[in-house]
C-alpha positions in Angstrom: 0.0 0.0 0.0 2.7 2.6 0.8 4.3 2.2 -2.7 1.0 2.6 -4.4 0.1 5.6 -2.2 3.3 7.3 -3.0 3.3 6.6 -6.7 -0.4 7.5 -7.3 -0.2 10.7 -5.3 3.0 12.0 -7.1 5.4 11.6 -4.1 8.9 10.2 -4.4 9.2 6.5 -3.9 11.1 6.6 -0.6 10.3 4.9 2.6 9.8 7.2 5.6 11.0 6.2 9.1 7.4 5.6 10.1 6.9 3.1 7.3 10.2 1.3 8.1 8.8 0.8 11.7 5.5 -0.4 10.3 7.2 -2.9 8.1 9.1 -4.2 11.1 5.8 -4.5 13.2 3.9 -6.5 10.6 6.2 -9.5 10.6 6.4 -9.2 14.4 2.6 -9.4 14.6 2.6 -12.5 12.3 5.2 -14.2 14.4 3.4 -13.5 17.6 0.2 -14.8 16.1 1.8 -18.0 14.8 4.3 -18.9 17.5 3.3 -16.8 20.5 0.8 -19.3 21.9 3.6 -21.8 22.3 5.8 -19.3 24.2 3.4 -17.0 26.1 0.5 -17.8 28.4 -3.2 -17.3 27.7 -4.5 -14.6 25.3 -1.3 -12.5 25.7 0.3 -13.4 22.3 -3.0 -12.6 20.5 -3.3 -9.2 22.3 0.3 -8.4 21.5 -0.1 -9.5 17.8 -3.2 -7.3 17.5 -1.4 -4.3 19.1 1.5 -4.7 16.7 -0.8 -4.8 13.7 -2.8 -1.8 15.0 0.4 0.1 15.6 1.7 -0.7 12.0 -1.6 0.4 10.4 -1.7 3.5 12.5 1.8 4.4 11.4 0.6 3.9 7.8 -2.3 6.2 8.3 -0.2 8.9 10.0 2.4 8.8 7.2 0.1 8.4 4.2 -3.4 9.4 5.2 -3.1 13.0 4.3 -1.6 12.2 0.9 -4.8 10.3 0.0 -7.0 13.2 0.9 -5.1 15.9 -1.1 -4.4 16.6 -4.8 -1.3 15.0 -6.3 1.9 16.5 -5.1 3.3 16.7 -8.7 0.2 18.6 -10.0 -0.7 15.9 -12.5 -4.3 14.9 -12.9 -5.6 11.7 -11.2 
């Protein structure tokens, strides 16, 4: 989604620090969801995985949300 957002809104295709953090959180969420129950007690791994996913998506919204609501940065139509 970040690459499409940047490309379709006329911004340079460069990852921001927020998106680098989000890209680290998504695999962490998947690992917690897959292997967490074997390592941590009760519902804790599921809560941590959900929190990591929410944090990653929140970072995406903070970094790219405004781009999706404004005209293209390069002035081209679309």
